[in-house]
N, CA, C and O atoms as a GROMACS GRO file, in nm:
protein
  384
    1MET      N    1  11.819   8.992   5.624
    1MET     CA    2  11.920   9.063   5.548
    1MET      C    3  12.017   8.961   5.486
    1MET      O    4  12.068   8.873   5.556
    2ASP      N    5  12.041   8.974   5.358
    2ASP     CA    6  12.130   8.882   5.289
    2ASP      C    7  12.276   8.918   5.313
    2ASP      O    8  12.313   9.036   5.312
    3GLU      N    9  12.358   8.818   5.336
    3GLU     CA   10  12.501   8.838   5.353
    3GLU      C   11  12.565   8.864   5.218
    3GLU      O   12  12.555   8.781   5.127
    4LYS      N   13  12.632   8.978   5.203
    4LYS     CA   14  12.692   9.016   5.075
    4LYS      C   15  12.843   8.990   5.071
    4LYS      O   16  12.907   9.010   4.967
    5ARG      N   17  12.899   8.947   5.182
    5ARG     CA   18  13.043   8.925   5.185
    5ARG      C   19  13.078   8.800   5.103
    5ARG      O   20  13.005   8.701   5.103
    6LYS      N   21  13.191   8.809   5.036
    6LYS     CA   22  13.237   8.698   4.955
    6LYS      C   23  13.298   8.586   5.040
    6LYS      O   24  13.287   8.468   5.005
    7PHE      N   25  13.363   8.622   5.153
    7PHE     CA   26  13.429   8.527   5.239
    7PHE      C   27  13.372   8.532   5.381
    7PHE      O   28  13.335   8.639   5.429
    8SER      N   29  13.365   8.418   5.446
    8SER     CA   30  13.324   8.415   5.588
    8SER      C   31  13.434   8.476   5.671
    8SER      O   32  13.552   8.460   5.640
    9ARG      N   33  13.396   8.546   5.778
    9ARG     CA   34  13.494   8.613   5.864
    9ARG      C   35  13.492   8.551   6.004
    9ARG      O   36  13.390   8.501   6.050
   10CYS      N   37  13.606   8.557   6.068
   10CYS     CA   38  13.613   8.517   6.208
   10CYS      C   39  13.667   8.636   6.288
   10CYS      O   40  13.758   8.706   6.244
   11ASP      N   41  13.608   8.656   6.406
   11ASP     CA   42  13.653   8.764   6.493
   11ASP      C   43  13.790   8.726   6.551
   11ASP      O   44  13.818   8.609   6.577
   12LEU      N   45  13.872   8.826   6.569
   12LEU     CA   46  14.008   8.802   6.615
   12LEU      C   47  14.055   8.928   6.685
   12LEU      O   48  14.008   9.037   6.653
   13SER      N   49  14.143   8.916   6.777
   13SER     CA   50  14.206   9.033   6.839
   13SER      C   51  14.356   9.002   6.848
   13SER      O   52  14.405   8.956   6.952
   14GLU      N   53  14.425   9.027   6.741
   14GLU     CA   54  14.568   8.993   6.729
   14GLU      C   55  14.643   9.120   6.693
   14GLU      O   56  14.605   9.190   6.598
   15LYS      N   57  14.749   9.152   6.766
   15LYS     CA   58  14.829   9.269   6.735
   15LYS      C   59  14.948   9.227   6.652
   15LYS      O   60  15.012   9.125   6.677
   16THR      N   61  14.977   9.309   6.551
   16THR     CA   62  15.090   9.284   6.461
   16THR      C   63  15.129   9.419   6.400
   16THR      O   64  15.083   9.524   6.445
   17HIS      N   65  15.211   9.416   6.301
   17HIS     CA   66  15.241   9.539   6.227
   17HIS      C   67  15.238   9.509   6.077
   17HIS      O   68  15.261   9.396   6.033
   18LEU      N   69  15.211   9.613   6.001
   18LEU     CA   70  15.210   9.603   5.856
   18LEU      C   71  15.323   9.687   5.801
   18LEU      O   72  15.353   9.794   5.854
   19SER      N   73  15.386   9.639   5.696
   19SER     CA   74  15.485   9.718   5.624
   19SER      C   75  15.414   9.787   5.511
   19SER      O   76  15.356   9.723   5.424
   20LEU      N   77  15.419   9.920   5.512
   20LEU     CA   78  15.360  10.002   5.408
   20LEU      C   79  15.472  10.062   5.323
   20LEU      O   80  15.589  10.032   5.346
   21LYS      N   81  15.438  10.143   5.228
   21LYS     CA   82  15.535  10.198   5.137
   21LYS      C   83  15.653  10.265   5.207
   21LYS      O   84  15.768  10.240   5.171
   22ASP      N   85  15.625  10.349   5.308
   22ASP     CA   86  15.732  10.425   5.367
   22ASP      C   87  15.741  10.413   5.520
   22ASP      O   88  15.812  10.490   5.586
   23ARG      N   89  15.668  10.314   5.576
   23ARG     CA   90  15.668  10.301   5.722
   23ARG      C   91  15.611  10.165   5.764
   23ARG      O   92  15.558  10.088   5.684
   24LYS      N   93  15.625  10.138   5.894
   24LYS     CA   94  15.559  10.024   5.954
   24LYS      C   95  15.448  10.078   6.042
   24LYS      O   96  15.467  10.180   6.108
   25GLU      N   97  15.335  10.014   6.044
   25GLU     CA   98  15.218  10.060   6.120
   25GLU      C   99  15.174   9.948   6.214
   25GLU      O  100  15.148   9.836   6.169
   26ASP      N  101  15.163   9.979   6.344
   26ASP     CA  102  15.109   9.886   6.439
   26ASP      C  103  14.958   9.874   6.416
   26ASP      O  104  14.889   9.975   6.402
   27VAL      N  105  14.908   9.752   6.412
   27VAL     CA  106  14.765   9.730   6.388
   27VAL      C  107  14.712   9.625   6.483
   27VAL      O  108  14.787   9.542   6.534
   28GLU      N  109  14.581   9.630   6.507
   28GLU     CA  110  14.512   9.523   6.577
   28GLU      C  111  14.411   9.465   6.479
   28GLU      O  112  14.323   9.535   6.430
   29ILE      N  113  14.426   9.338   6.451
   29ILE     CA  114  14.334   9.269   6.359
   29ILE      C  115  14.202   9.247   6.431
   29ILE      O  116  14.200   9.187   6.538
   30GLN      N  117  14.092   9.294   6.375
   30GLN     CA  118  13.961   9.281   6.437
   30GLN      C  119  13.886   9.160   6.384
   30GLN      O  120  13.826   9.085   6.461
   31ASP      N  121  13.890   9.140   6.254
   31ASP     CA  122  13.833   9.020   6.195
   31ASP      C  123  13.913   8.983   6.072
   31ASP      O  124  13.983   9.065   6.014
   32LEU      N  125  13.901   8.857   6.034
   32LEU     CA  126  13.987   8.798   5.934
   32LEU      C  127  13.910   8.701   5.847
   32LEU      O  128  13.825   8.627   5.896
   33SER      N  129  13.939   8.702   5.717
   33SER     CA  130  13.884   8.602   5.626
   33SER      C  131  13.995   8.562   5.532
   33SER      O  132  14.106   8.615   5.538
   34THR      N  133  13.967   8.468   5.444
   34THR     CA  134  14.068   8.428   5.347
   34THR      C  135  14.094   8.538   5.244
   34THR      O  136  14.196   8.535   5.175
   35GLY      N  137  14.003   8.634   5.233
   35GLY     CA  138  14.017   8.742   5.134
   35GLY      C  139  14.073   8.872   5.191
   35GLY      O  140  14.115   8.959   5.115
   36GLY      N  141  14.075   8.886   5.325
   36GLY     CA  142  14.124   9.012   5.381
   36GLY      C  143  14.101   9.021   5.531
   36GLY      O  144  14.072   8.921   5.597
   37MET      N  145  14.113   9.144   5.584
   37MET     CA  146  14.094   9.162   5.725
   37MET      C  147  14.056   9.307   5.754
   37MET      O  148  14.079   9.397   5.674
   38ARG      N  149  13.998   9.326   5.869
   38ARG     CA  150  13.965   9.462   5.921
   38ARG      C  151  14.062   9.487   6.035
   38ARG      O  152  14.077   9.404   6.124
   39VAL      N  153  14.129   9.603   6.030
   39VAL     CA  154  14.227   9.638   6.132
   39VAL      C  155  14.195   9.771   6.194
   39VAL      O  156  14.125   9.853   6.135
   40VAL      N  157  14.246   9.792   6.316
   40VAL     CA  158  14.237   9.921   6.385
   40VAL      C  159  14.378   9.974   6.398
   40VAL      O  160  14.470   9.901   6.434
   41THR      N  161  14.395  10.105   6.369
   41THR     CA  162  14.525  10.172   6.374
   41THR      C  163  14.511  10.308   6.442
   41THR      O  164  14.400  10.358   6.460
   42LYS      N  165  14.623  10.366   6.479
   42LYS     CA  166  14.622  10.501   6.535
   42LYS      C  167  14.630  10.606   6.425
   42LYS      O  168  14.604  10.724   6.450
   43HIS      N  169  14.666  10.565   6.304
   43HIS     CA  170  14.680  10.657   6.191
   43HIS      C  171  14.598  10.606   6.074
   43HIS      O  172  14.576  10.486   6.060
   44ALA      N  173  14.552  10.697   5.990
   44ALA     CA  174  14.477  10.660   5.871
   44ALA      C  175  14.565  10.585   5.775
   44ALA      O  176  14.682  10.618   5.760
   45LEU      N  177  14.510  10.484   5.709
   45LEU     CA  178  14.580  10.417   5.601
   45LEU      C  179  14.521  10.468   5.470
   45LEU      O  180  14.400  10.482   5.458
   46ASP      N  181  14.606  10.495   5.374
   46ASP     CA  182  14.562  10.551   5.246
   46ASP      C  183  14.497  10.443   5.160
   46ASP      O  184  14.551  10.334   5.144
   47LYS      N  185  14.381  10.478   5.105
   47LYS     CA  186  14.311  10.386   5.015
   47LYS      C  187  14.402  10.349   4.897
   47LYS      O  188  14.471  10.435   4.842
   48GLU      N  189  14.401  10.224   4.862
   48GLU     CA  190  14.485  10.168   4.755
   48GLU      C  191  14.631  10.152   4.790
   48GLU      O  192  14.710  10.106   4.707
   49GLU      N  193  14.671  10.191   4.913
   49GLU     CA  194  14.811  10.171   4.954
   49GLU      C  195  14.842  10.022   4.967
   49GLU      O  196  14.763   9.947   5.024
   50SER      N  197  14.954   9.980   4.916
   50SER     CA  198  14.996   9.841   4.926
   50SER      C  199  15.055   9.813   5.064
   50SER      O  200  15.113   9.902   5.127
   51PHE      N  201  15.040   9.690   5.111
   51PHE     CA  202  15.096   9.651   5.240
   51PHE      C  203  15.146   9.510   5.233
   51PHE      O  204  15.109   9.435   5.143
   52SER      N  205  15.229   9.473   5.328
   52SER     CA  206  15.268   9.332   5.350
   52SER      C  207  15.272   9.313   5.501
   52SER      O  208  15.288   9.409   5.576
   53GLY      N  209  15.258   9.190   5.544
   53GLY     CA  210  15.260   9.163   5.687
   53GLY      C  211  15.273   9.016   5.718
   53GLY      O  212  15.268   8.930   5.629
   54GLU      N  213  15.291   8.988   5.845
   54GLU     CA  214  15.304   8.852   5.898
   54GLU      C  215  15.226   8.846   6.028
   54GLU      O  216  15.236   8.937   6.111
   55PHE      N  217  15.148   8.740   6.047
   55PHE     CA  218  15.076   8.727   6.173
   55PHE      C  219  15.044   8.580   6.199
   55PHE      O  220  15.045   8.497   6.108
   56LYS      N  221  15.014   8.550   6.326
   56LYS     CA  222  14.977   8.416   6.368
   56LYS      C  223  14.830   8.417   6.409
   56LYS      O  224  14.786   8.506   6.482
   57VAL      N  225  14.756   8.319   6.362
   57VAL     CA  226  14.617   8.307   6.402
   57VAL      C  227  14.606   8.215   6.523
   57VAL      O  228  14.532   8.244   6.617
   58LEU      N  229  14.678   8.106   6.520
   58LEU     CA  230  14.683   8.009   6.632
   58LEU      C  231  14.827   7.986   6.670
   58LEU      O  232  14.915   7.979   6.584
   59SER      N  233  14.851   7.973   6.799
   59SER     CA  234  14.990   7.960   6.845
   59SER      C  235  15.061   7.832   6.797
   59SER      O  236  15.184   7.828   6.789
   60ASN      N  237  14.985   7.729   6.767
   60ASN     CA  238  15.046   7.603   6.725
   60ASN      C  239  15.057   7.589   6.574
   60ASN      O  240  15.094   7.482   6.525
   61ILE      N  241  15.026   7.695   6.499
   61ILE     CA  242  15.036   7.693   6.353
   61ILE      C  243  15.135   7.800   6.309
   61ILE      O  244  15.142   7.907   6.370
   62ALA      N  245  15.211   7.772   6.207
   62ALA     CA  246  15.311   7.866   6.155
   62ALA      C  247  15.243   7.999   6.116
   62ALA      O  248  15.123   8.002   6.088
   63PRO      N  249  15.319   8.106   6.114
   63PRO     CA  250  15.261   8.236   6.077
   63PRO      C  251  15.220   8.241   5.930
   63PRO      O  252  15.266   8.162   5.848
   64PHE      N  253  15.130   8.336   5.900
   64PHE     CA  254  15.090   8.360   5.763
   64PHE      C  255  15.158   8.489   5.716
   64PHE      O  256  15.178   8.582   5.794
   65PHE      N  257  15.192   8.493   5.590
   65PHE     CA  258  15.252   8.610   5.528
   65PHE      C  259  15.151   8.659   5.423
   65PHE      O  260  15.099   8.580   5.344
   66VAL      N  261  15.125   8.787   5.423
   66VAL     CA  262  15.023   8.842   5.333
   66VAL      C  263  15.075   8.965   5.261
   66VAL      O  264  15.164   9.034   5.308
   67LYS      N  265  15.016   8.991   5.144
   67LYS     CA  266  15.034   9.113   5.068
   67LYS      C  267  14.896   9.156   5.021
   67LYS      O  268  14.809   9.072   5.001
   68GLY      N  269  14.876   9.284   5.004
   68GLY     CA  270  14.749   9.330   4.955
   68GLY      C  271  14.741   9.482   4.946
   68GLY      O  272  14.842   9.552   4.942
   69LYS      N  273  14.612   9.532   4.944
   69LYS     CA  274  14.588   9.676   4.934
   69LYS      C  275  14.481   9.717   5.034
   69LYS      O  276  14.394   9.638   5.072
   70VAL      N  277  14.492   9.842   5.076
   70VAL     CA  278  14.388   9.900   5.161
   70VAL      C  279  14.268   9.932   5.074
   70VAL      O  280  14.282   9.996   4.970
   71ILE      N  281  14.149   9.887   5.117
   71ILE     CA  282  14.027   9.909   5.041
   71ILE      C  283  13.948  10.028   5.094
   71ILE      O  284  13.891  10.106   5.017
   72TRP      N  285  13.944  10.043   5.226
   72TRP     CA  286  13.873  10.156   5.287
   72TRP      C  287  13.935  10.188   5.423
   72TRP      O  288  14.003  10.104   5.483
   73SER      N  289  13.911  10.309   5.470
   73SER     CA  290  13.958  10.353   5.600
   73SER      C  291  13.866  10.461   5.654
   73SER      O  292  13.836  10.557   5.584
   74THR      N  293  13.819  10.446   5.778
   74THR     CA  294  13.731  10.544   5.840
   74THR      C  295  13.779  10.575   5.981
   74THR      O  296  13.833  10.489   6.051
   75GLN      N  297  13.757  10.700   6.020
   75GLN     CA  298  13.793  10.740   6.155
   75GLN      C  299  13.678  10.716   6.251
   75GLN      O  300  13.563  10.746   6.219
   76LYS      N  301  13.709  10.660   6.369
   76LYS     CA  302  13.612  10.635   6.475
   76LYS      C  303  13.674  10.689   6.604
   76LYS      O  304  13.750  10.620   6.672
   77GLY      N  305  13.639  10.814   6.636
   77GLY     CA  306  13.699  10.876   6.753
   77GLY      C  307  13.846  10.903   6.725
   77GLY      O  308  13.879  10.969   6.626
   78ASN      N  309  13.935  10.853   6.811
   78ASN     CA  310  14.078  10.876   6.793
   78ASN      C  311  14.150  10.757   6.732
   78ASN      O  312  14.273  10.748   6.739
   79ILE      N  313  14.075  10.664   6.671
   79ILE     CA  314  14.134  10.550   6.602
   79ILE      C  315  14.079  10.541   6.459
   79ILE      O  316  13.984  10.612   6.424
   80PHE      N  317  14.137  10.457   6.379
   80PHE     CA  318  14.094  10.435   6.242
   80PHE      C  319  14.069  10.287   6.219
   80PHE      O  320  14.148  10.203   6.262
   81GLU      N  321  13.960  10.256   6.152
   81GLU     CA  322  13.935  10.119   6.108
   81GLU      C  323  13.959  10.116   5.958
   81GLU      O  324  13.921  10.208   5.886
   82SER      N  325  14.022  10.008   5.912
   82SER     CA  326  14.051   9.995   5.771
   82SER      C  327  14.023   9.853   5.725
   82SER      O  328  14.045   9.757   5.798
   83GLY      N  329  13.974   9.842   5.602
   83GLY     CA  330  13.953   9.711   5.539
   83GLY      C  331  14.066   9.686   5.442
   83GLY      O  332  14.097   9.770   5.357
   84LEU      N  333  14.128   9.569   5.455
   84LEU     CA  334  14.242   9.531   5.371
   84LEU      C  335  14.208   9.407   5.292
   84LEU      O  336  14.156   9.310   5.348
   85ALA      N  337  14.237   9.408   5.162
   85ALA     CA  338  14.216   9.293   5.077
   85ALA      C  339  14.350   9.226   5.047
   85ALA      O  340  14.448   9.293   5.014
   86PHE      N  341  14.352   9.095   5.058
   86PHE     CA  342  14.475   9.020   5.030
   86PHE      C  343  14.486   8.994   4.880
   86PHE      O  344  14.387   8.961   4.815
   87SER      N  345  14.607   9.009   4.826
   87SER     CA  346  14.637   8.964   4.689
   87SER      C  347  14.718   8.836   4.692
   87SER      O  348  14.715   8.758   4.597
   88LYS      N  349  14.791   8.814   4.805
   88LYS     CA  350  14.869   8.692   4.823
   88LYS      C  351  14.866   8.653   4.971
   88LYS      O  352  14.874   8.738   5.059
   89VAL      N  353  14.855   8.524   4.996
   89VAL     CA  354  14.862   8.468   5.132
   89VAL      C  355  14.950   8.343   5.123
   89VAL      O  356  14.932   8.260   5.034
   90SER      N  357  15.046   8.331   5.216
   90SER     CA  358  15.137   8.220   5.210
   90SER      C  359  15.182   8.180   5.350
   90SER      O  360  15.173   8.260   5.444
   91THR      N  361  15.229   8.059   5.365
   91THR     CA  362  15.289   8.014   5.488
   91THR      C  363  15.443   8.027   5.483
   91THR      O  364  15.511   7.994   5.580
   92ILE      N  365  15.494   8.073   5.370
   92ILE     CA  366  15.637   8.102   5.357
   92ILE      C  367  15.651   8.253   5.327
   92ILE      O  368  15.562   8.312   5.267
   93PRO      N  369  15.762   8.315   5.370
   93PRO     CA  370  15.778   8.460   5.347
   93PRO      C  371  15.764   8.496   5.198
   93PRO      O  372  15.810   8.423   5.110
   94LEU      N  373  15.700   8.608   5.175
   94LEU     CA  374  15.679   8.656   5.037
   94LEU      C  375  15.786   8.754   5.000
   94LEU      O  376  15.826   8.836   5.083
   95ALA      N  377  15.834   8.748   4.878
   95ALA     CA  378  15.937   8.843   4.830
   95ALA      C  379  15.879   8.982   4.824
   95ALA      O  380  15.759   9.000   4.801
   96ALA      N  381  15.962   9.080   4.845
   96ALA     CA  382  15.920   9.222   4.842
   96ALA      C  383  15.878   9.268   4.709
   96ALA      O  384  15.840   9.385   4.694
   0.00000   0.00000   0.00000
């Protein structure tokens, strides 16, 4: 089977929160690439909804700041998995 992903992914289990249009959502990052991430949430994320967030991949490296959009969201039992695409990634805070 040919790999169709544009970016290589690494598995991760990091808890953080995302800032959405009208709320903050607690998420667990499941996998991460330079182009986006897959997260697990207790609530559905709306497709095309914009988000921003901050998270650390390694404890000895400064946090990353990201902005992007929700690409997909599916329910799995009582949780939701969502795919998020980054439009900006930085090691310094991004303006709102």
